[in-house]
C-alpha positions in Angstrom: 10.1 -22.7 -32.7 7.0 -23.2 -30.4 3.8 -24.9 -31.5 0.1 -24.2 -30.8 -0.4 -27.2 -28.0 3.4 -25.8 -26.7 2.1 -22.2 -25.9 -1.3 -24.1 -24.8 0.6 -26.3 -22.3 2.4 -23.7 -21.2 -0.7 -21.1 -20.4 -2.6 -24.4 -19.0 0.7 -24.5 -16.5 0.6 -20.7 -15.7 -3.5 -21.5 -14.7 -2.3 -24.2 -12.6 0.6 -21.9 -10.4 -1.6 -19.5 -10.0 -5.0 -21.6 -8.9 -2.3 -23.6 -6.4 -1.4 -20.2 -5.0 -4.5 -18.6 -4.5 -5.5 -22.4 -2.6 -2.5 -22.4 -0.9 -2.6 -18.2 0.6 -6.3 -19.7 0.7 -5.6 -22.8 3.6 -2.7 -20.3 4.9 -5.5 -17.5 5.6 -8.2 -20.0 6.9 -5.7 -22.3 9.2 -4.1 -19.2 10.8 -5.8 -20.4 14.3 -4.3 -24.1 13.8 -1.1 -23.0 11.9 0.2 -20.2 13.6 0.6 -22.2 17.2 2.6 -24.9 15.1 5.0 -22.5 13.3 5.8 -21.2 16.5 5.9 -24.6 18.6 8.6 -24.9 15.1 10.8 -22.1 15.3 10.7 -22.1 19.6 12.2 -25.9 19.3 14.9 -25.1 17.1 15.5 -22.3 19.2 16.1 -25.0 22.2 17.5 -27.4 19.9 19.9 -25.0 19.4 20.5 -24.6 23.0 20.5 -28.2 23.8 23.6 -28.5 21.1 25.1 -25.7 22.7 25.1 -27.3 25.9 25.6 -30.5 24.9 29.1 -29.4 23.1 30.6 -27.6 26.7 33.5 -30.4 28.0 34.0 -30.5 31.1 37.9 -31.8 31.9 37.8 -34.6 28.5 34.3 -35.3 29.2 31.3 -33.1 27.6 27.6 -32.8 29.2 25.5 -35.1 28.3 22.6 -35.5 26.2 19.8 -34.9 29.0 21.6 -33.3 31.2 21.6 -30.6 28.4 18.7 -30.8 27.5 17.5 -29.7 31.4 19.7 -26.9 31.3 18.5 -25.4 28.2 14.8 -26.1 29.0 15.8 -23.9 32.1 16.9 -21.5 30.8 14.0 -21.0 28.7 11.7 -20.9 31.5 13.7 -18.8 32.9 13.8 -16.0 30.5 9.6 -16.0 30.0 9.7 -16.0 34.7 11.8 -12.5 33.3 9.9 -11.7 30.9 6.6 -11.8 32.9 8.6 -10.3 35.7 9.8 -7.5 34.7 5.8 -6.7 33.0 3.8 -7.4 36.0 6.5 -5.1 38.1 5.9 -2.5 36.3 2.5 -2.4 35.2 1.4 -0.4 38.4 4.2 2.1 37.9 2.4 3.0 34.3 -0.5 3.3 36.1 0.5 5.5 38.6 2.8 7.7 35.7 0.0 7.3 33.2 -1.6 11.0 34.5 1.1 12.9 34.5 1.3 11.7 30.6 -1.4 13.0 29.5 -0.7 16.2 30.9 2.1 16.3 29.3 0.6 15.5 26.0 -2.4 18.1 26.4 0.0 20.6 26.9 2.2 19.5 23.6 -1.2 19.9 21.7 -2.1 23.1 23.3 1.2 24.3 21.6 0.4 22.8 18.8 -2.3 25.1 18.6 -0.2 28.2 17.9 1.7 26.5 15.2 -1.3 24.5 13.9 -3.5 26.9 14.1 -7.0 26.5 16.6 -8.6 23.9 13.7 -6.4 21.3 13.0 -5.9 21.5 17.0 -9.0 20.8 17.7 -9.4 18.0 15.8 -6.0 16.3 17.2 -8.4 16.8 20.2 -11.1 15.2 18.9 -9.5 12.3 17.6 -7.7 11.7 20.9 -11.1 12.2 23.0 -12.5 9.9 20.1 -10.3 6.6 21.8 -12.0 4.4 24.2 -10.1 2.6 25.6 -13.5 1.1 28.0 -14.8 -0.3 25.1 -12.6 -2.1 23.9 -11.7 -4.2 27.2 -13.6 -6.9 26.3 -11.6 -7.1 23.1 -8.6 -7.4 25.3 -10.0 -10.2 27.6 -10.7 -11.5 25.0 -7.5 -12.1 23.2 -6.5 -12.7 26.4 -7.9 -16.1 26.9 -6.7 -16.8 22.8 -2.7 -16.2 24.4 -3.3 -18.9 27.0 -5.0 -20.9 25.0 -2.2 -20.8 22.0 0.3 -20.5 25.1 -0.6 -24.0 25.9 -1.0 -25.3 22.5 3.0 -24.2 21.8 4.2 -25.9 24.8 2.2 -29.4 24.4 3.0 -29.3 20.7 6.7 -28.8 21.7 7.2 -31.5 23.8 6.0 -34.3 20.9 8.3 -32.5 18.6 10.6 -33.6 21.3 9.0 -36.9 21.4 8.8 -37.7 17.4 12.8 -36.3 16.9 14.4 -39.8 17.9 12.2 -41.8 15.1 13.1 -38.9 12.5 15.3 -41.4 10.7 13.1 -44.1 10.6 10.2 -42.7 9.3 12.3 -41.0 6.3 13.6 -44.5 5.3 9.6 -46.2 6.0 8.9 -43.3 3.4 11.7 -43.7 0.6 12.6 -47.3 0.7 15.7 -46.1 -2.2 18.2 -45.7 0.2 19.8 -42.8 -1.9 16.1 -40.7 -1.6 16.5 -41.6 2.0 20.2 -40.3 2.1 19.0 -37.0 0.3 16.3 -36.5 2.4 17.2 -36.9 5.4 20.2 -34.7 4.3 17.6 -31.9 2.8 16.2 -31.8 6.3 19.3 -31.3 8.2 20.5 -28.9 6.2 17.1 -27.1 6.9 17.2 -27.2 10.4 20.3 -26.4 10.8 20.3 -23.3 8.7 17.4 -22.1 10.6 18.5 -23.0 14.2 21.7 -21.2 13.5 19.1 -18.1 12.7 17.7 -18.1 15.5 20.5 -18.5 17.5 22.6 -15.5 15.9 19.9 -13.7 15.8 18.3 -14.3 19.3 22.1 -13.0 19.9 21.9 -9.9 17.9 18.9 -8.7 20.0 20.4 -9.6 23.4 23.3 -7.8 22.4 21.3 -4.9 21.1 18.1 -4.7 23.9 21.7 -4.5 26.8 22.9 -1.4 25.2 19.8 0.5 24.5 18.8 -0.5 28.2 22.0 1.0 29.1 20.9 4.3 27.2 17.3 4.1 28.8 18.8 4.5 31.6 21.2 7.2 31.5 19.0 9.0 29.5 16.0 8.6 32.6 13.5 7.1 30.4 11.0 5.2 32.5 10.3 2.3 32.2 13.6 1.4 30.4 13.5 -2.7 31.2 10.1 -3.4 29.7 11.3 -0.8 26.6 14.9 -3.1 26.8 12.2 -6.3 26.1 10.1 -4.5 23.4 13.5 -4.2 21.9 14.3 -7.7 22.4 11.5 -9.0 20.7 11.0 -6.4 17.5 15.0 -7.0 16.4 13.2 -10.4 15.7 11.0 -8.9 12.7 13.8 -7.4 9.8 14.1 -3.6 9.3 10.8 -2.7 11.1 11.3 -3.6 13.9 14.3 -1.7 14.2 12.6 1.9 13.3 10.0 0.1 16.0 11.8 -0.2 18.7 13.7 3.1 18.1 10.1 5.4 17.9 8.4 4.1 21.2 11.2 4.8 24.0 11.7 8.0 21.8 7.7 9.1 22.3 8.0 8.0 25.7 10.3 10.8 26.2 8.7 12.9 24.0 5.8 13.6 26.9 7.7 12.4 29.7 10.6 15.3 29.9 10.0 18.4 29.6 12.9 19.7 26.6 12.8 17.9 23.0 17.0 17.1 24.4 16.7 13.8 25.5 14.1 12.8 22.4 16.6 13.6 19.9 19.6 11.8 22.0 17.3 9.0 22.6 16.1 8.9 18.3 19.9 9.5 17.6 21.8 7.3 19.7 19.1 4.0 19.6 19.1 5.0 15.8 23.5 5.0 15.6 23.1 1.6 18.2 20.5 -0.3 15.5 22.1 0.3 12.9 26.1 -0.4 13.6 25.0 -3.8 15.4 22.6 -5.0 12.2 24.8 -3.2 9.3 28.1 -4.7 11.2 27.7 -7.3 14.0 25.1 -9.1 13.0 26.5 -10.0 9.2 29.5 -10.4 11.1 28.3 -13.0 12.5 25.9 -14.0 10.3 28.1 -15.0 7.5 25.9 -16.8 4.7 23.7 -17.6 6.6 21.5 -15.7 5.9 21.9 -15.4 1.5 18.8 -13.5 1.1 17.6 -10.2 -0.7 16.7 -7.5 1.3 13.7 -6.9 -1.3 12.7 -10.5 -1.1 12.9 -9.6 2.9 10.6 -7.0 2.2 8.4 -9.5 0.0 8.0 -11.2 2.9 7.4 -9.5 6.0 4.8 -7.5 3.6 3.2 -11.4 2.3 2.9 -12.7 6.0 1.6 -9.7 7.7 -1.0 -9.7 5.5 -1.6 -13.4 6.4 -0.7 -13.7 10.1 -0.4 -10.7 11.0 2.3 -9.3 13.7 3.3 -13.2 14.1 4.2 -13.5 10.6 6.2 -10.5 10.6 8.3 -12.6 13.6 8.2 -15.8 11.2 9.3 -14.5 7.9 12.6 -15.0 7.6 12.6 -17.9 9.0 10.5 -19.2 6.4 11.8 -17.8 3.7 15.2 -19.6 4.9 13.4 -23.0 5.0 12.2 -21.7 0.8 15.3 -21.0 -0.7 16.6 -24.4 0.7 14.0 -26.1 -0.9 13.6 -25.1 -4.1 17.4 -25.1 -4.1 17.4 -29.1 -3.5 14.5 -29.1 -6.2 16.3 -28.6 -10.2 12.7 -27.4 -10.9 12.3 -24.2 -8.3 16.2 -23.5 -8.2 15.2 -20.3 -10.4 13.1 -19.4 -7.5 16.0 -19.6 -4.7 18.3 -17.9 -7.3 15.1 -15.3 -7.0 15.2 -15.2 -3.4 19.1 -15.3 -2.6 21.6 -12.2 -2.1 23.8 -13.1 -4.9 22.2 -15.6 -6.8 24.4 -18.0 -4.8 22.7 -20.6 -3.9 23.5 -23.9 -2.8 23.8 -27.1 -5.2 
């Protein structure tokens, strides 16, 4: 039977937990300028480490590639990827500007057609809403955002470089932190488990995203949608956002097809085909490759998307799943927090 002191102790613990959660959320919001580049750097560092390990496992006869050569190949692959992205975006910038008047004319035609269905009053409100969008007023914000992106990019590159330097001394630091050999070993195992799970998730997600983008690109080219390369790149990036990213990746090129073509046929074809591709790869291929790596509750992922999207915006949505993976693994190894790992899991099975 619980006594008054036990009840008071429980209420105090709940109050302290609520206060601690509030402090953590406040720290995440106030420190986002520092924490977001660091989180992105850790994510990209894990992806780069996974690529390096993949190159290092390649055998040439009886010999395997040495770690330094594998590192060079991994960095070269990342640099090549960024070069292709920038080339695609810059190469189609002029084409987008040239096609913009045609899209506006088609959009006005669609609004005129809507007048017959919605009535002149509602159509006029739509026109006023579109006319109220002042792009020139947004130019200073775009310039400031571009400057911020450049600064954060340089920070991310610097963080990744220092993470590579620190990697070789991690074991010594863990041993110095925990003089007890067993605790040091358990901590090293915990770090290794987290790193392996995150790297496996990022690596498989990258492969799945590439496959999705390539197949969608083939469909976009077949239908004849403008800027198919840009849309394929967008689909690749958005595929890292669970659930919502797939929906946005289908919606954007479909809406472009709506203003590009004179008929609804290409729009319907794109919606059906891209949705089928996303469902087939996301529901069949990805679970086959992931296996038990991501034994996480879909509801927990949705809650994580809402929370991290509120705290860190679109970047938080990209980082949502890796952060949840880390939280679930850490909670699974702490007896007093194991209940949280079970709640985050899909079927209640968490590592012992």
